[in-house]
C-alpha positions as CSV (number, residue, x, y, z in Angstrom):
1,M,-68.5,73.1,98.3
2,P,-72.4,73.7,99.3
3,E,-73.4,73.0,103.0
4,E,-75.1,69.4,103.0
5,V,-78.7,69.7,103.6
6,N,-79.9,68.0,107.0
7,V,-82.0,64.9,106.7
8,G,-85.0,66.6,108.4
9,V,-85.2,69.1,105.6
10,L,-85.0,66.6,103.0
11,L,-87.8,64.5,104.6
12,F,-89.8,67.8,104.7
13,V,-89.2,68.6,101.3
14,A,-90.4,65.2,100.1
15,Y,-93.5,65.4,102.1
16,R,-94.5,68.8,101.0
17,A,-94.3,67.9,97.4
18,M,-96.6,64.9,98.1
19,E,-98.9,67.2,100.2
20,R,-99.1,69.7,97.4
21,R,-100.0,67.1,94.7
22,V,-102.8,65.8,97.1
23,L,-104.3,69.2,97.8
24,D,-104.1,70.2,94.2
25,A,-105.8,67.1,93.2
26,L,-108.8,67.7,96.0
27,V,-109.0,71.1,94.7
28,A,-109.3,69.9,91.2
29,A,-112.0,67.4,92.2
30,G,-114.1,70.1,93.9
31,F,-113.0,69.7,97.3
32,E,-112.0,73.0,99.0
33,V,-109.6,72.0,101.8
34,T,-106.8,74.2,103.0
35,L,-103.5,73.1,104.3
36,A,-104.2,73.7,107.7
37,Q,-107.6,71.6,107.6
38,A,-105.8,68.9,105.9
39,R,-103.3,68.5,108.7
40,I,-106.0,68.2,111.2
41,F,-108.3,65.8,108.9
42,Q,-105.4,63.3,108.4
43,R,-105.0,62.9,112.0
44,I,-108.6,61.7,112.6
45,G,-108.6,58.0,113.4
46,P,-111.3,55.4,112.0
47,D,-113.3,55.5,115.2
48,G,-113.2,59.2,115.8
49,T,-110.7,61.5,117.7
50,R,-111.0,64.1,120.3
51,L,-110.4,67.5,119.3
52,V,-107.7,67.7,122.2
53,D,-105.8,65.0,120.6
54,L,-106.1,66.4,117.2
55,A,-104.8,69.6,118.7
56,E,-101.8,67.6,120.3
57,Q,-100.9,65.6,117.3
58,A,-101.1,68.6,115.0
59,Q,-99.3,70.7,117.2
60,V,-101.8,73.6,117.5
61,T,-103.8,74.9,120.3
62,K,-107.2,73.6,121.1
63,Q,-108.7,76.7,119.8
64,T,-107.0,76.5,116.5
65,A,-108.1,72.7,116.2
66,G,-111.7,73.6,117.0
67,F,-111.8,76.5,114.5
68,L,-110.3,74.2,111.8
69,V,-112.7,71.3,113.0
70,D,-115.7,73.8,112.7
71,Q,-114.8,74.8,109.3
72,L,-114.5,71.2,108.3
73,E,-117.8,70.3,109.8
74,R,-119.6,73.3,107.8
75,A,-118.3,71.9,104.7
76,G,-119.3,68.5,105.5
77,Y,-116.0,66.6,105.8
78,V,-116.4,65.7,109.5
79,Q,-118.9,65.6,112.1
80,R,-118.8,65.6,116.0
81,R,-120.5,62.8,117.7
82,P,-120.8,61.7,121.4
83,D,-117.9,59.7,122.8
84,R,-119.5,56.2,123.9
85,T,-116.8,56.0,126.7
86,D,-117.3,59.3,128.2
87,A,-120.9,61.1,127.9
88,R,-118.9,64.4,128.4
89,A,-116.7,64.2,125.4
90,R,-117.3,64.5,121.5
91,L,-115.4,62.8,118.8
92,V,-114.6,63.9,115.3
93,H,-115.5,61.3,112.8
94,I,-115.0,61.6,109.0
95,A,-118.4,62.1,107.2
96,D,-119.2,60.8,103.8
97,R,-117.8,63.8,101.9
98,G,-114.6,63.4,103.9
99,H,-114.3,59.8,102.7
100,E,-114.8,60.8,99.3
101,A,-112.0,63.3,99.6
102,G,-110.0,60.8,101.4
103,A,-110.3,58.4,98.7
104,I,-108.8,60.9,96.2
105,A,-106.0,61.6,98.5
106,A,-105.1,57.9,98.7
107,R,-105.1,57.5,94.9
108,V,-102.5,60.6,94.8
109,V,-100.5,59.3,97.3
110,A,-100.3,55.7,95.9
111,E,-99.3,57.6,92.4
112,V,-96.6,59.5,94.2
113,E,-95.2,56.6,95.6
114,A,-95.2,54.9,92.3
115,E,-93.2,57.6,90.9
116,W,-90.8,57.7,93.7
117,T,-90.5,53.9,93.4
118,A,-89.9,54.2,89.4
119,H,-87.2,56.9,90.3
120,L,-85.3,55.2,93.2
121,G,-86.1,51.5,92.2
122,T,-87.9,49.1,94.3
123,R,-84.8,47.9,96.7
124,R,-84.4,51.6,97.6
125,I,-87.9,52.4,98.4
126,T,-88.1,49.3,100.4
127,Q,-85.2,50.2,102.3
128,L,-86.4,53.8,102.6
129,R,-89.8,52.7,104.1
130,D,-88.3,50.2,106.6
131,T,-85.7,53.0,107.5
132,L,-88.4,55.6,108.2
133,T,-90.7,53.0,109.9
134,R,-87.9,52.3,112.3
135,L,-87.2,56.1,112.8
136,R,-90.9,56.6,113.4
137,A,-90.8,54.2,116.5
138,V,-88.2,56.8,118.4
139,T,-90.0,60.1,116.7
140,D,-93.8,59.6,116.7
141,P,-95.4,59.3,120.1
142,Y,-98.8,58.9,118.5
143,A,-97.6,55.8,116.5
């Protein structure tokens, strides 16, 4: 009998499938974003986020996060602005081009979730969302 796949791998496989669909749609729409850039980008909060926080949340070094933010900034997806609460710090904000890409990503995520709902049924997808939300409370220090 084959060994049972652990829950973490199952979650990762589903996430990677969605992630691939989003990145493919972005590229098809003319937005050149790498997987590493996307993982930094998706952690930028609505009021901006400090580079050190992006690095911590993405589990990369501050230098790596800075390199990726530099690339995103040159491509027009983000911009750095002074932090109003700390004159020494800067926040990374999503720029207009980044919001355009974000809208495409959100549309694809909704499509994938609709497909998963069609496959699993409304009751199961609701249970899955509830279960994962409860699990997030003990696994996501940034929630």
